[in-house]
CHARMM-style PDB file with segment names, atoms N, HN, CA, C and O in Angstrom:
ATOM      1  N   MET     1     -17.306  -5.748  24.964  1.00  0.00      PROA
ATOM      2  CA  MET     1     -16.800  -4.510  24.422  1.00  0.00      PROA
ATOM      3  C   MET     1     -16.200  -4.746  23.039  1.00  0.00      PROA
ATOM      4  O   MET     1     -15.545  -5.760  22.799  1.00  0.00      PROA
ATOM      5  N   GLU     2     -16.428  -3.823  22.160  1.00  0.00      PROA
ATOM      6  HN  GLU     2     -16.960  -2.999  22.355  1.00  0.00      PROA
ATOM      7  CA  GLU     2     -15.990  -3.933  20.778  1.00  0.00      PROA
ATOM      8  C   GLU     2     -14.491  -3.618  20.648  1.00  0.00      PROA
ATOM      9  O   GLU     2     -13.978  -2.696  21.281  1.00  0.00      PROA
ATOM     10  N   GLU     3     -13.809  -4.403  19.814  1.00  0.00      PROA
ATOM     11  HN  GLU     3     -14.226  -5.152  19.300  1.00  0.00      PROA
ATOM     12  CA  GLU     3     -12.378  -4.188  19.615  1.00  0.00      PROA
ATOM     13  C   GLU     3     -12.154  -3.006  18.679  1.00  0.00      PROA
ATOM     14  O   GLU     3     -12.752  -2.921  17.607  1.00  0.00      PROA
ATOM     15  N   ILE     4     -11.284  -2.101  19.103  1.00  0.00      PROA
ATOM     16  HN  ILE     4     -10.798  -2.170  19.974  1.00  0.00      PROA
ATOM     17  CA  ILE     4     -10.912  -0.938  18.307  1.00  0.00      PROA
ATOM     18  C   ILE     4      -9.544  -1.209  17.693  1.00  0.00      PROA
ATOM     19  O   ILE     4      -8.628  -1.680  18.367  1.00  0.00      PROA
ATOM     20  N   MET     5      -9.421  -0.904  16.400  1.00  0.00      PROA
ATOM     21  HN  MET     5     -10.166  -0.522  15.852  1.00  0.00      PROA
ATOM     22  CA  MET     5      -8.201  -1.222  15.662  1.00  0.00      PROA
ATOM     23  C   MET     5      -7.526   0.040  15.132  1.00  0.00      PROA
ATOM     24  O   MET     5      -8.184   1.036  14.833  1.00  0.00      PROA
ATOM     25  N   THR     6      -6.205  -0.021  15.022  1.00  0.00      PROA
ATOM     26  HN  THR     6      -5.669  -0.830  15.265  1.00  0.00      PROA
ATOM     27  CA  THR     6      -5.426   1.037  14.392  1.00  0.00      PROA
ATOM     28  C   THR     6      -5.372   0.774  12.884  1.00  0.00      PROA
ATOM     29  O   THR     6      -5.700  -0.325  12.436  1.00  0.00      PROA
ATOM     30  N   PRO     7      -4.964   1.768  12.107  1.00  0.00      PROA
ATOM     31  CA  PRO     7      -4.819   1.539  10.665  1.00  0.00      PROA
ATOM     32  C   PRO     7      -3.855   0.398  10.333  1.00  0.00      PROA
ATOM     33  O   PRO     7      -4.099  -0.352   9.388  1.00  0.00      PROA
ATOM     34  N   SER     8      -2.782   0.255  11.082  1.00  0.00      PROA
ATOM     35  HN  SER     8      -2.584   0.864  11.850  1.00  0.00      PROA
ATOM     36  CA  SER     8      -1.842  -0.845  10.832  1.00  0.00      PROA
ATOM     37  C   SER     8      -2.496  -2.198  11.057  1.00  0.00      PROA
ATOM     38  O   SER     8      -2.259  -3.138  10.299  1.00  0.00      PROA
ATOM     39  N   GLU     9      -3.312  -2.302  12.087  1.00  0.00      PROA
ATOM     40  HN  GLU     9      -3.505  -1.538  12.703  1.00  0.00      PROA
ATOM     41  CA  GLU     9      -4.008  -3.557  12.366  1.00  0.00      PROA
ATOM     42  C   GLU     9      -5.020  -3.875  11.272  1.00  0.00      PROA
ATOM     43  O   GLU     9      -5.188  -5.033  10.891  1.00  0.00      PROA
ATOM     44  N   VAL    10      -5.692  -2.843  10.770  1.00  0.00      PROA
ATOM     45  HN  VAL    10      -5.556  -1.902  11.080  1.00  0.00      PROA
ATOM     46  CA  VAL    10      -6.647  -3.039   9.672  1.00  0.00      PROA
ATOM     47  C   VAL    10      -5.910  -3.511   8.421  1.00  0.00      PROA
ATOM     48  O   VAL    10      -6.366  -4.425   7.734  1.00  0.00      PROA
ATOM     49  N   ALA    11      -4.777  -2.890   8.130  1.00  0.00      PROA
ATOM     50  HN  ALA    11      -4.407  -2.148   8.688  1.00  0.00      PROA
ATOM     51  CA  ALA    11      -3.982  -3.294   6.961  1.00  0.00      PROA
ATOM     52  C   ALA    11      -3.552  -4.750   7.079  1.00  0.00      PROA
ATOM     53  O   ALA    11      -3.620  -5.497   6.103  1.00  0.00      PROA
ATOM     54  N   ASN    12      -3.116  -5.156   8.253  1.00  0.00      PROA
ATOM     55  HN  ASN    12      -3.061  -4.550   9.046  1.00  0.00      PROA
ATOM     56  CA  ASN    12      -2.714  -6.556   8.453  1.00  0.00      PROA
ATOM     57  C   ASN    12      -3.898  -7.501   8.324  1.00  0.00      PROA
ATOM     58  O   ASN    12      -3.781  -8.564   7.716  1.00  0.00      PROA
ATOM     59  N   LEU    13      -5.028  -7.125   8.887  1.00  0.00      PROA
ATOM     60  HN  LEU    13      -5.123  -6.261   9.382  1.00  0.00      PROA
ATOM     61  CA  LEU    13      -6.215  -7.969   8.819  1.00  0.00      PROA
ATOM     62  C   LEU    13      -6.681  -8.163   7.378  1.00  0.00      PROA
ATOM     63  O   LEU    13      -7.020  -9.274   6.970  1.00  0.00      PROA
ATOM     64  N   LEU    14      -6.694  -7.072   6.614  1.00  0.00      PROA
ATOM     65  HN  LEU    14      -6.419  -6.169   6.946  1.00  0.00      PROA
ATOM     66  CA  LEU    14      -7.198  -7.125   5.241  1.00  0.00      PROA
ATOM     67  C   LEU    14      -6.127  -7.482   4.221  1.00  0.00      PROA
ATOM     68  O   LEU    14      -6.426  -7.709   3.048  1.00  0.00      PROA
ATOM     69  N   LYS    15      -4.869  -7.532   4.676  1.00  0.00      PROA
ATOM     70  HN  LYS    15      -4.626  -7.348   5.629  1.00  0.00      PROA
ATOM     71  CA  LYS    15      -3.746  -7.839   3.797  1.00  0.00      PROA
ATOM     72  C   LYS    15      -3.651  -6.840   2.644  1.00  0.00      PROA
ATOM     73  O   LYS    15      -3.514  -7.207   1.477  1.00  0.00      PROA
ATOM     74  N   ILE    16      -3.728  -5.563   3.022  1.00  0.00      PROA
ATOM     75  HN  ILE    16      -3.839  -5.265   3.970  1.00  0.00      PROA
ATOM     76  CA  ILE    16      -3.554  -4.478   2.060  1.00  0.00      PROA
ATOM     77  C   ILE    16      -2.516  -3.511   2.627  1.00  0.00      PROA
ATOM     78  O   ILE    16      -2.154  -3.593   3.801  1.00  0.00      PROA
ATOM     79  N   HSD    17      -2.051  -2.609   1.796  1.00  0.00      PROA
ATOM     80  HN  HSD    17      -2.346  -2.542   0.843  1.00  0.00      PROA
ATOM     81  CA  HSD    17      -1.035  -1.643   2.204  1.00  0.00      PROA
ATOM     82  C   HSD    17      -1.640  -0.603   3.153  1.00  0.00      PROA
ATOM     83  O   HSD    17      -2.815  -0.255   3.038  1.00  0.00      PROA
ATOM     84  N   LEU    18      -0.839  -0.124   4.072  1.00  0.00      PROA
ATOM     85  HN  LEU    18       0.115  -0.407   4.165  1.00  0.00      PROA
ATOM     86  CA  LEU    18      -1.278   0.872   5.052  1.00  0.00      PROA
ATOM     87  C   LEU    18      -1.804   2.136   4.374  1.00  0.00      PROA
ATOM     88  O   LEU    18      -2.810   2.699   4.806  1.00  0.00      PROA
ATOM     89  N   LYS    19      -1.131   2.584   3.316  1.00  0.00      PROA
ATOM     90  HN  LYS    19      -0.314   2.127   2.964  1.00  0.00      PROA
ATOM     91  CA  LYS    19      -1.590   3.781   2.607  1.00  0.00      PROA
ATOM     92  C   LYS    19      -2.978   3.581   2.011  1.00  0.00      PROA
ATOM     93  O   LYS    19      -3.770   4.521   1.940  1.00  0.00      PROA
ATOM     94  N   THR    20      -3.266   2.371   1.589  1.00  0.00      PROA
ATOM     95  HN  THR    20      -2.623   1.607   1.647  1.00  0.00      PROA
ATOM     96  CA  THR    20      -4.587   2.071   1.045  1.00  0.00      PROA
ATOM     97  C   THR    20      -5.653   2.189   2.124  1.00  0.00      PROA
ATOM     98  O   THR    20      -6.758   2.660   1.856  1.00  0.00      PROA
ATOM     99  N   VAL    21      -5.333   1.767   3.335  1.00  0.00      PROA
ATOM    100  HN  VAL    21      -4.435   1.384   3.553  1.00  0.00      PROA
ATOM    101  CA  VAL    21      -6.274   1.908   4.451  1.00  0.00      PROA
ATOM    102  C   VAL    21      -6.615   3.383   4.647  1.00  0.00      PROA
ATOM    103  O   VAL    21      -7.787   3.738   4.777  1.00  0.00      PROA
ATOM    104  N   TYR    22      -5.606   4.234   4.667  1.00  0.00      PROA
ATOM    105  HN  TYR    22      -4.654   3.946   4.562  1.00  0.00      PROA
ATOM    106  CA  TYR    22      -5.849   5.671   4.848  1.00  0.00      PROA
ATOM    107  C   TYR    22      -6.682   6.251   3.712  1.00  0.00      PROA
ATOM    108  O   TYR    22      -7.600   7.035   3.954  1.00  0.00      PROA
ATOM    109  N   LYS    23      -6.364   5.869   2.461  1.00  0.00      PROA
ATOM    110  HN  LYS    23      -5.618   5.232   2.265  1.00  0.00      PROA
ATOM    111  CA  LYS    23      -7.130   6.370   1.312  1.00  0.00      PROA
ATOM    112  C   LYS    23      -8.587   5.947   1.393  1.00  0.00      PROA
ATOM    113  O   LYS    23      -9.493   6.753   1.181  1.00  0.00      PROA
ATOM    114  N   LEU    24      -8.805   4.669   1.704  1.00  0.00      PROA
ATOM    115  HN  LEU    24      -8.069   4.014   1.876  1.00  0.00      PROA
ATOM    116  CA  LEU    24     -10.175   4.164   1.771  1.00  0.00      PROA
ATOM    117  C   LEU    24     -10.933   4.760   2.952  1.00  0.00      PROA
ATOM    118  O   LEU    24     -12.139   4.987   2.858  1.00  0.00      PROA
ATOM    119  N   ALA    25     -10.257   5.010   4.039  1.00  0.00      PROA
ATOM    120  HN  ALA    25      -9.277   4.826   4.115  1.00  0.00      PROA
ATOM    121  CA  ALA    25     -10.903   5.631   5.200  1.00  0.00      PROA
ATOM    122  C   ALA    25     -11.309   7.069   4.875  1.00  0.00      PROA
ATOM    123  O   ALA    25     -12.408   7.500   5.223  1.00  0.00      PROA
ATOM    124  N   GLU    26     -10.431   7.800   4.214  1.00  0.00      PROA
ATOM    125  HN  GLU    26      -9.538   7.449   3.931  1.00  0.00      PROA
ATOM    126  CA  GLU    26     -10.755   9.181   3.853  1.00  0.00      PROA
ATOM    127  C   GLU    26     -11.907   9.267   2.869  1.00  0.00      PROA
ATOM    128  O   GLU    26     -12.670  10.232   2.887  1.00  0.00      PROA
ATOM    129  N   LYS    27     -12.038   8.262   2.007  1.00  0.00      PROA
ATOM    130  HN  LYS    27     -11.418   7.478   1.993  1.00  0.00      PROA
ATOM    131  CA  LYS    27     -13.151   8.223   1.052  1.00  0.00      PROA
ATOM    132  C   LYS    27     -14.434   7.694   1.684  1.00  0.00      PROA
ATOM    133  O   LYS    27     -15.504   7.771   1.079  1.00  0.00      PROA
ATOM    134  N   GLY    28     -14.332   7.157   2.898  1.00  0.00      PROA
ATOM    135  HN  GLY    28     -13.463   7.094   3.390  1.00  0.00      PROA
ATOM    136  CA  GLY    28     -15.506   6.624   3.570  1.00  0.00      PROA
ATOM    137  C   GLY    28     -15.817   5.184   3.219  1.00  0.00      PROA
ATOM    138  O   GLY    28     -16.864   4.665   3.607  1.00  0.00      PROA
ATOM    139  N   VAL    29     -14.925   4.531   2.492  1.00  0.00      PROA
ATOM    140  HN  VAL    29     -14.075   4.953   2.177  1.00  0.00      PROA
ATOM    141  CA  VAL    29     -15.144   3.138   2.118  1.00  0.00      PROA
ATOM    142  C   VAL    29     -14.982   2.238   3.340  1.00  0.00      PROA
ATOM    143  O   VAL    29     -15.802   1.353   3.587  1.00  0.00      PROA
ATOM    144  N   ILE    30     -13.925   2.473   4.093  1.00  0.00      PROA
ATOM    145  HN  ILE    30     -13.259   3.192   3.893  1.00  0.00      PROA
ATOM    146  CA  ILE    30     -13.728   1.762   5.356  1.00  0.00      PROA
ATOM    147  C   ILE    30     -14.265   2.669   6.456  1.00  0.00      PROA
ATOM    148  O   ILE    30     -13.743   3.766   6.654  1.00  0.00      PROA
ATOM    149  N   PRO    31     -15.292   2.235   7.172  1.00  0.00      PROA
ATOM    150  CA  PRO    31     -15.848   3.095   8.223  1.00  0.00      PROA
ATOM    151  C   PRO    31     -14.879   3.229   9.393  1.00  0.00      PROA
ATOM    152  O   PRO    31     -14.409   2.236   9.949  1.00  0.00      PROA
ATOM    153  N   GLY    32     -14.597   4.458   9.749  1.00  0.00      PROA
ATOM    154  HN  GLY    32     -14.980   5.264   9.298  1.00  0.00      PROA
ATOM    155  CA  GLY    32     -13.689   4.717  10.861  1.00  0.00      PROA
ATOM    156  C   GLY    32     -13.921   6.103  11.416  1.00  0.00      PROA
ATOM    157  O   GLY    32     -14.703   6.883  10.873  1.00  0.00      PROA
ATOM    158  N   ASN    33     -13.238   6.398  12.494  1.00  0.00      PROA
ATOM    159  HN  ASN    33     -12.603   5.765  12.935  1.00  0.00      PROA
ATOM    160  CA  ASN    33     -13.342   7.706  13.128  1.00  0.00      PROA
ATOM    161  C   ASN    33     -11.958   8.298  13.275  1.00  0.00      PROA
ATOM    162  O   ASN    33     -10.995   7.616  13.625  1.00  0.00      PROA
ATOM    163  N   ARG    34     -11.888   9.562  13.003  1.00  0.00      PROA
ATOM    164  HN  ARG    34     -12.670  10.116  12.719  1.00  0.00      PROA
ATOM    165  CA  ARG    34     -10.639  10.279  13.181  1.00  0.00      PROA
ATOM    166  C   ARG    34     -10.670  10.954  14.541  1.00  0.00      PROA
ATOM    167  O   ARG    34     -11.579  11.724  14.852  1.00  0.00      PROA
ATOM    168  N   ILE    35      -9.666  10.654  15.339  1.00  0.00      PROA
ATOM    169  HN  ILE    35      -8.928  10.029  15.086  1.00  0.00      PROA
ATOM    170  CA  ILE    35      -9.540  11.249  16.665  1.00  0.00      PROA
ATOM    171  C   ILE    35      -8.243  12.048  16.633  1.00  0.00      PROA
ATOM    172  O   ILE    35      -7.151  11.483  16.687  1.00  0.00      PROA
ATOM    173  N   GLY    36      -8.376  13.353  16.546  1.00  0.00      PROA
ATOM    174  HN  GLY    36      -9.263  13.812  16.503  1.00  0.00      PROA
ATOM    175  CA  GLY    36      -7.191  14.180  16.343  1.00  0.00      PROA
ATOM    176  C   GLY    36      -6.604  13.871  14.979  1.00  0.00      PROA
ATOM    177  O   GLY    36      -7.274  14.020  13.957  1.00  0.00      PROA
ATOM    178  N   ARG    37      -5.343  13.438  14.965  1.00  0.00      PROA
ATOM    179  HN  ARG    37      -4.799  13.317  15.795  1.00  0.00      PROA
ATOM    180  CA  ARG    37      -4.695  13.072  13.703  1.00  0.00      PROA
ATOM    181  C   ARG    37      -4.683  11.569  13.485  1.00  0.00      PROA
ATOM    182  O   ARG    37      -4.109  11.096  12.504  1.00  0.00      PROA
ATOM    183  N   SER    38      -5.295  10.818  14.368  1.00  0.00      PROA
ATOM    184  HN  SER    38      -5.761  11.203  15.165  1.00  0.00      PROA
ATOM    185  CA  SER    38      -5.264   9.351  14.303  1.00  0.00      PROA
ATOM    186  C   SER    38      -6.602   8.783  13.856  1.00  0.00      PROA
ATOM    187  O   SER    38      -7.660   9.333  14.160  1.00  0.00      PROA
ATOM    188  N   TRP    39      -6.536   7.676  13.131  1.00  0.00      PROA
ATOM    189  HN  TRP    39      -5.676   7.229  12.884  1.00  0.00      PROA
ATOM    190  CA  TRP    39      -7.736   6.942  12.728  1.00  0.00      PROA
ATOM    191  C   TRP    39      -7.911   5.741  13.639  1.00  0.00      PROA
ATOM    192  O   TRP    39      -6.933   5.127  14.066  1.00  0.00      PROA
ATOM    193  N   ARG    40      -9.169   5.405  13.936  1.00  0.00      PROA
ATOM    194  HN  ARG    40      -9.963   5.903  13.589  1.00  0.00      PROA
ATOM    195  CA  ARG    40      -9.501   4.199  14.680  1.00  0.00      PROA
ATOM    196  C   ARG    40     -10.696   3.543  14.001  1.00  0.00      PROA
ATOM    197  O   ARG    40     -11.587   4.212  13.476  1.00  0.00      PROA
ATOM    198  N   PHE    41     -10.686   2.206  14.029  1.00  0.00      PROA
ATOM    199  HN  PHE    41      -9.963   1.663  14.455  1.00  0.00      PROA
ATOM    200  CA  PHE    41     -11.696   1.429  13.317  1.00  0.00      PROA
ATOM    201  C   PHE    41     -12.276   0.360  14.222  1.00  0.00      PROA
ATOM    202  O   PHE    41     -11.588  -0.183  15.086  1.00  0.00      PROA
ATOM    203  N   SER    42     -13.541   0.069  14.014  1.00  0.00      PROA
ATOM    204  HN  SER    42     -14.100   0.511  13.312  1.00  0.00      PROA
ATOM    205  CA  SER    42     -14.208  -1.022  14.722  1.00  0.00      PROA
ATOM    206  C   SER    42     -13.947  -2.316  13.956  1.00  0.00      PROA
ATOM    207  O   SER    42     -14.188  -2.388  12.751  1.00  0.00      PROA
ATOM    208  N   ARG    43     -13.458  -3.327  14.648  1.00  0.00      PROA
ATOM    209  HN  ARG    43     -13.262  -3.269  15.627  1.00  0.00      PROA
ATOM    210  CA  ARG    43     -13.178  -4.611  13.993  1.00  0.00      PROA
ATOM    211  C   ARG    43     -14.433  -5.181  13.338  1.00  0.00      PROA
ATOM    212  O   ARG    43     -14.371  -5.694  12.221  1.00  0.00      PROA
ATOM    213  N   SER    44     -15.562  -5.097  14.020  1.00  0.00      PROA
ATOM    214  HN  SER    44     -15.612  -4.681  14.927  1.00  0.00      PROA
ATOM    215  CA  SER    44     -16.795  -5.660  13.452  1.00  0.00      PROA
ATOM    216  C   SER    44     -17.221  -4.907  12.191  1.00  0.00      PROA
ATOM    217  O   SER    44     -17.734  -5.522  11.256  1.00  0.00      PROA
ATOM    218  N   ASP    45     -17.016  -3.584  12.148  1.00  0.00      PROA
ATOM    219  HN  ASP    45     -16.599  -3.084  12.907  1.00  0.00      PROA
ATOM    220  CA  ASP    45     -17.345  -2.809  10.944  1.00  0.00      PROA
ATOM    221  C   ASP    45     -16.446  -3.199   9.781  1.00  0.00      PROA
ATOM    222  O   ASP    45     -16.909  -3.309   8.646  1.00  0.00      PROA
ATOM    223  N   VAL    46     -15.162  -3.407  10.058  1.00  0.00      PROA
ATOM    224  HN  VAL    46     -14.786  -3.317  10.980  1.00  0.00      PROA
ATOM    225  CA  VAL    46     -14.218  -3.785   9.006  1.00  0.00      PROA
ATOM    226  C   VAL    46     -14.567  -5.173   8.475  1.00  0.00      PROA
ATOM    227  O   VAL    46     -14.569  -5.394   7.264  1.00  0.00      PROA
ATOM    228  N   LEU    47     -14.860  -6.100   9.372  1.00  0.00      PROA
ATOM    229  HN  LEU    47     -14.859  -5.921  10.356  1.00  0.00      PROA
ATOM    230  CA  LEU    47     -15.210  -7.453   8.934  1.00  0.00      PROA
ATOM    231  C   LEU    47     -16.533  -7.467   8.173  1.00  0.00      PROA
ATOM    232  O   LEU    47     -16.693  -8.236   7.226  1.00  0.00      PROA
ATOM    233  N   GLU    48     -17.471  -6.631   8.577  1.00  0.00      PROA
ATOM    234  HN  GLU    48     -17.340  -6.006   9.347  1.00  0.00      PROA
ATOM    235  CA  GLU    48     -18.744  -6.532   7.861  1.00  0.00      PROA
ATOM    236  C   GLU    48     -18.517  -5.990   6.452  1.00  0.00      PROA
ATOM    237  O   GLU    48     -19.185  -6.409   5.506  1.00  0.00      PROA
ATOM    238  N   LEU    49     -17.581  -5.065   6.315  1.00  0.00      PROA
ATOM    239  HN  LEU    49     -17.038  -4.725   7.083  1.00  0.00      PROA
ATOM    240  CA  LEU    49     -17.267  -4.493   5.011  1.00  0.00      PROA
ATOM    241  C   LEU    49     -16.791  -5.563   4.039  1.00  0.00      PROA
ATOM    242  O   LEU    49     -17.240  -5.599   2.893  1.00  0.00      PROA
ATOM    243  N   VAL    50     -15.894  -6.430   4.477  1.00  0.00      PROA
ATOM    244  HN  VAL    50     -15.529  -6.401   5.407  1.00  0.00      PROA
ATOM    245  CA  VAL    50     -15.356  -7.439   3.566  1.00  0.00      PROA
ATOM    246  C   VAL    50     -16.341  -8.559   3.283  1.00  0.00      PROA
ATOM    247  O   VAL    50     -16.176  -9.294   2.309  1.00  0.00      PROA
ATOM    248  N   SER    51     -17.357  -8.702   4.113  1.00  0.00      PROA
ATOM    249  HN  SER    51     -17.491  -8.105   4.904  1.00  0.00      PROA
ATOM    250  CA  SER    51     -18.342  -9.752   3.861  1.00  0.00      PROA
ATOM    251  C   SER    51     -19.534  -9.231   3.053  1.00  0.00      PROA
ATOM    252  O   SER    51     -20.427 -10.002   2.700  1.00  0.00      PROA
ATOM    253  N   SER    52     -19.553  -7.935   2.761  1.00  0.00      PROA
ATOM    254  HN  SER    52     -18.828  -7.309   3.048  1.00  0.00      PROA
ATOM    255  CA  SER    52     -20.656  -7.352   2.008  1.00  0.00      PROA
ATOM    256  C   SER    52     -20.357  -7.381   0.516  1.00  0.00      PROA
ATOM    257  O   SER    52     -19.383  -7.995   0.081  1.00  0.00      PROA
ATOM    258  N   LYS    53     -21.197  -6.714  -0.262  1.00  0.00      PROA
ATOM    259  HN  LYS    53     -21.989  -6.215   0.092  1.00  0.00      PROA
ATOM    260  CA  LYS    53     -21.048  -6.699  -1.713  1.00  0.00      PROA
ATOM    261  C   LYS    53     -19.755  -6.011  -2.145  1.00  0.00      PROA
ATOM    262  O   LYS    53     -19.187  -5.232  -1.380  1.00  0.00      PROA
ATOM    263  N   PRO    54     -19.279  -6.291  -3.375  1.00  0.00      PROA
ATOM    264  CA  PRO    54     -18.057  -5.670  -3.894  1.00  0.00      PROA
ATOM    265  C   PRO    54     -18.177  -4.150  -3.946  1.00  0.00      PROA
ATOM    266  O   PRO    54     -19.269  -3.599  -4.082  1.00  0.00      PROA
ATOM    267  N   ILE    55     -17.035  -3.493  -3.837  1.00  0.00      PROA
ATOM    268  HN  ILE    55     -16.147  -3.941  -3.727  1.00  0.00      PROA
ATOM    269  CA  ILE    55     -16.972  -2.038  -3.803  1.00  0.00      PROA
ATOM    270  C   ILE    55     -16.277  -1.570  -5.069  1.00  0.00      PROA
ATOM    271  O   ILE    55     -15.245  -2.124  -5.447  1.00  0.00      PROA
ATOM    272  N   ASN    56     -16.827  -0.555  -5.732  1.00  0.00      PROA
ATOM    273  HN  ASN    56     -17.665  -0.105  -5.425  1.00  0.00      PROA
ATOM    274  CA  ASN    56     -16.188   0.017  -6.912  1.00  0.00      PROA
ATOM    275  C   ASN    56     -15.807   1.457  -6.624  1.00  0.00      PROA
ATOM    276  O   ASN    56     -16.626   2.236  -6.137  1.00  0.00      PROA
ATOM    277  N   LEU    57     -14.557   1.813  -6.928  1.00  0.00      PROA
ATOM    278  HN  LEU    57     -13.892   1.180  -7.324  1.00  0.00      PROA
ATOM    279  CA  LEU    57     -14.076   3.180  -6.801  1.00  0.00      PROA
ATOM    280  C   LEU    57     -13.618   3.656  -8.161  1.00  0.00      PROA
ATOM    281  O   LEU    57     -13.210   2.850  -8.997  1.00  0.00      PROA
ATOM    282  N   SER    58     -13.680   4.945  -8.392  1.00  0.00      PROA
ATOM    283  HN  SER    58     -14.011   5.600  -7.713  1.00  0.00      PROA
ATOM    284  CA  SER    58     -13.230   5.472  -9.671  1.00  0.00      PROA
ATOM    285  C   SER    58     -11.716   5.611  -9.737  1.00  0.00      PROA
ATOM    286  O   SER    58     -11.155   5.657 -10.832  1.00  0.00      PROA
ATOM    287  N   ASP    59     -11.051   5.676  -8.612  1.00  0.00      PROA
ATOM    288  HN  ASP    59     -11.507   5.639  -7.723  1.00  0.00      PROA
ATOM    289  CA  ASP    59      -9.602   5.824  -8.563  1.00  0.00      PROA
ATOM    290  C   ASP    59      -8.946   4.498  -8.904  1.00  0.00      PROA
ATOM    291  O   ASP    59      -9.044   3.544  -8.133  1.00  0.00      PROA
ATOM    292  N   SER    60      -8.277   4.423 -10.049  1.00  0.00      PROA
ATOM    293  HN  SER    60      -8.197   5.199 -10.675  1.00  0.00      PROA
ATOM    294  CA  SER    60      -7.752   3.155 -10.551  1.00  0.00      PROA
ATOM    295  C   SER    60      -6.631   2.572  -9.714  1.00  0.00      PROA
ATOM    296  O   SER    60      -6.465   1.352  -9.706  1.00  0.00      PROA
ATOM    297  N   ASP    61      -5.844   3.389  -9.001  1.00  0.00      PROA
ATOM    298  HN  ASP    61      -5.978   4.380  -9.007  1.00  0.00      PROA
ATOM    299  CA  ASP    61      -4.738   2.825  -8.226  1.00  0.00      PROA
ATOM    300  C   ASP    61      -5.211   2.088  -6.985  1.00  0.00      PROA
ATOM    301  O   ASP    61      -4.451   1.308  -6.411  1.00  0.00      PROA
ATOM    302  N   THR    62      -6.425   2.311  -6.563  1.00  0.00      PROA
ATOM    303  HN  THR    62      -7.043   2.944  -7.029  1.00  0.00      PROA
ATOM    304  CA  THR    62      -6.937   1.578  -5.408  1.00  0.00      PROA
ATOM    305  C   THR    62      -7.897   0.464  -5.807  1.00  0.00      PROA
ATOM    306  O   THR    62      -8.320  -0.315  -4.953  1.00  0.00      PROA
ATOM    307  N   ASP    63      -8.248   0.372  -7.084  1.00  0.00      PROA
ATOM    308  HN  ASP    63      -7.905   1.004  -7.778  1.00  0.00      PROA
ATOM    309  CA  ASP    63      -9.193  -0.656  -7.520  1.00  0.00      PROA
ATOM    310  C   ASP    63      -8.702  -2.068  -7.213  1.00  0.00      PROA
ATOM    311  O   ASP    63      -9.481  -2.905  -6.757  1.00  0.00      PROA
ATOM    312  N   ASP    64      -7.431  -2.340  -7.454  1.00  0.00      PROA
ATOM    313  HN  ASP    64      -6.799  -1.660  -7.824  1.00  0.00      PROA
ATOM    314  CA  ASP    64      -6.889  -3.668  -7.177  1.00  0.00      PROA
ATOM    315  C   ASP    64      -6.952  -3.980  -5.691  1.00  0.00      PROA
ATOM    316  O   ASP    64      -7.294  -5.097  -5.303  1.00  0.00      PROA
ATOM    317  N   GLN    65      -6.629  -3.013  -4.871  1.00  0.00      PROA
ATOM    318  HN  GLN    65      -6.351  -2.106  -5.186  1.00  0.00      PROA
ATOM    319  CA  GLN    65      -6.665  -3.212  -3.427  1.00  0.00      PROA
ATOM    320  C   GLN    65      -8.094  -3.446  -2.953  1.00  0.00      PROA
ATOM    321  O   GLN    65      -8.332  -4.298  -2.097  1.00  0.00      PROA
ATOM    322  N   VAL    66      -9.050  -2.694  -3.505  1.00  0.00      PROA
ATOM    323  HN  VAL    66      -8.857  -2.001  -4.200  1.00  0.00      PROA
ATOM    324  CA  VAL    66     -10.440  -2.857  -3.095  1.00  0.00      PROA
ATOM    325  C   VAL    66     -10.972  -4.206  -3.542  1.00  0.00      PROA
ATOM    326  O   VAL    66     -11.768  -4.822  -2.833  1.00  0.00      PROA
ATOM    327  N   SER    67     -10.544  -4.675  -4.709  1.00  0.00      PROA
ATOM    328  HN  SER    67      -9.898  -4.175  -5.285  1.00  0.00      PROA
ATOM    329  CA  SER    67     -10.965  -6.003  -5.167  1.00  0.00      PROA
ATOM    330  C   SER    67     -10.493  -7.064  -4.181  1.00  0.00      PROA
ATOM    331  O   SER    67     -11.195  -8.044  -3.933  1.00  0.00      PROA
ATOM    332  N   ARG    68      -9.312  -6.869  -3.626  1.00  0.00      PROA
ATOM    333  HN  ARG    68      -8.741  -6.073  -3.828  1.00  0.00      PROA
ATOM    334  CA  ARG    68      -8.805  -7.812  -2.633  1.00  0.00      PROA
ATOM    335  C   ARG    68      -9.657  -7.779  -1.362  1.00  0.00      PROA
ATOM    336  O   ARG    68      -9.832  -8.804  -0.703  1.00  0.00      PROA
ATOM    337  N   LEU    69     -10.185  -6.604  -1.020  1.00  0.00      PROA
ATOM    338  HN  LEU    69     -10.042  -5.772  -1.555  1.00  0.00      PROA
ATOM    339  CA  LEU    69     -11.043  -6.507   0.168  1.00  0.00      PROA
ATOM    340  C   LEU    69     -12.248  -7.431   0.042  1.00  0.00      PROA
ATOM    341  O   LEU    69     -12.634  -8.103   0.998  1.00  0.00      PROA
ATOM    342  N   ALA    70     -12.827  -7.453  -1.135  1.00  0.00      PROA
ATOM    343  HN  ALA    70     -12.514  -6.907  -1.912  1.00  0.00      PROA
ATOM    344  CA  ALA    70     -14.000  -8.287  -1.344  1.00  0.00      PROA
ATOM    345  C   ALA    70     -13.655  -9.766  -1.288  1.00  0.00      PROA
ATOM    346  O   ALA    70     -14.509 -10.595  -0.972  1.00  0.00      PROA
ATOM    347  N   ALA    71     -12.405 -10.100  -1.593  1.00  0.00      PROA
ATOM    348  HN  ALA    71     -11.711  -9.427  -1.850  1.00  0.00      PROA
ATOM    349  CA  ALA    71     -11.988 -11.499  -1.619  1.00  0.00      PROA
ATOM    350  C   ALA    71     -11.589 -12.022  -0.244  1.00  0.00      PROA
ATOM    351  O   ALA    71     -11.562 -13.234  -0.032  1.00  0.00      PROA
ATOM    352  N   VAL    72     -11.277 -11.125   0.699  1.00  0.00      PROA
ATOM    353  HN  VAL    72     -11.298 -10.140   0.527  1.00  0.00      PROA
ATOM    354  CA  VAL    72     -10.833 -11.532   2.037  1.00  0.00      PROA
ATOM    355  C   VAL    72     -12.044 -11.940   2.861  1.00  0.00      PROA
ATOM    356  O   VAL    72     -13.005 -11.180   2.973  1.00  0.00      PROA
ATOM    357  N   LYS    73     -12.004 -13.118   3.430  1.00  0.00      PROA
ATOM    358  HN  LYS    73     -11.223 -13.736   3.339  1.00  0.00      PROA
ATOM    359  CA  LYS    73     -13.115 -13.551   4.289  1.00  0.00      PROA
ATOM    360  C   LYS    73     -12.587 -14.383   5.407  1.00  0.00      PROA
ATOM    361  OT1 LYS    73     -13.357 -14.849   6.246  1.00  0.00      PROA
TER     362      LYS     73
END
């Protein structure tokens, strides 16, 4: 069975701020599902994201955080 993660767990895994997780999830950068008012993420999807190619966003305040995503392995 696949491990399901909360936004806090994703933030800890990726070593980014919790607010950044929410921003990236809303933009569709981090694949997740919204259940009611809560977000849930697949651990394998999150790990696949950081092992894939670099991600570029136009929003400059999240660019540094996204660059860190590409560096986490």
